[in-house]
N, C-alpha and C positions, 0 to 999 in steps of 0.2 A: 503493499499499499503506501505509492511513493505521490501522492498528491496529497499530503496534510501541516500544510503552514500554519492554520491557526489553532491544530491540534501540536502542533512541538511548541510553537509560540507557548499554549496556556502549561503544559508543562514544566517549559524550562523560566516562565516568565517572564520572558522579555522575546522581542520579534528575532527569529532565527532564519538564514535562508538555509530549503530544503531539496532534493533533488526533485524536478515532478516530471514521474514518468508514467503515467495510467493512462485509460482512454479519454479521463476528463483532462489530460494538457494542451489540448486545442481548442480547450472551452471554459474549461472553468479551476484549470491549474494555475498557482500562484509559487513563486518563491517564496515569497514569506507572506505573512497577515499584515493588515494595516494597523499602526499603532491604535485606530479607534479602533478597529473588530478585539483586538484585544484585551482594550480597555474595559467594553463594552460585554465582555466574555466577565472580565473580573468582577464585576461591579453586579453580573447578575450568577443565577443558579443554573451554568451552563454543564452540560455534559458531554464533551466529546465525543462522539462514537466515529470510527474508522470502519468505511465498509470495502469488500470485493469489489472491483470492478463489474462484477456481474448483477451483483444487488444494487447498483447504482445503476446501472443502465435499464436493468426491474423497475427501480423508483421512478428514472427519468421517465419511461415510458408507458407509466401507468399516470405522473402528472400530463400525460400529455393527450391520453384517452381520457381522462377523467371527462364525464359530462356536466363536474361542477366547474370546471375550470373558466375562469373568468373572458378569455380569448374564444370562447364556444356559446357565450352568450350573444344574443340579437341586439344590436341597440338602435 
């Protein structure tokens, strides 16, 4: 699991660079989290969870297929 910028920052307590090598590399992958994201994560009950690529793809597909998705509503 190599797309874990915020997770790594939460674990270390400061911003760190991480390698990006997963299916998310071309869309969601970041070498490091933003200072604001780390600050918000530290001020809330945040539990960082890492998932494997196939689970991320499944979640992504379920979100796109959701009939409740805002982009599916007629305006």
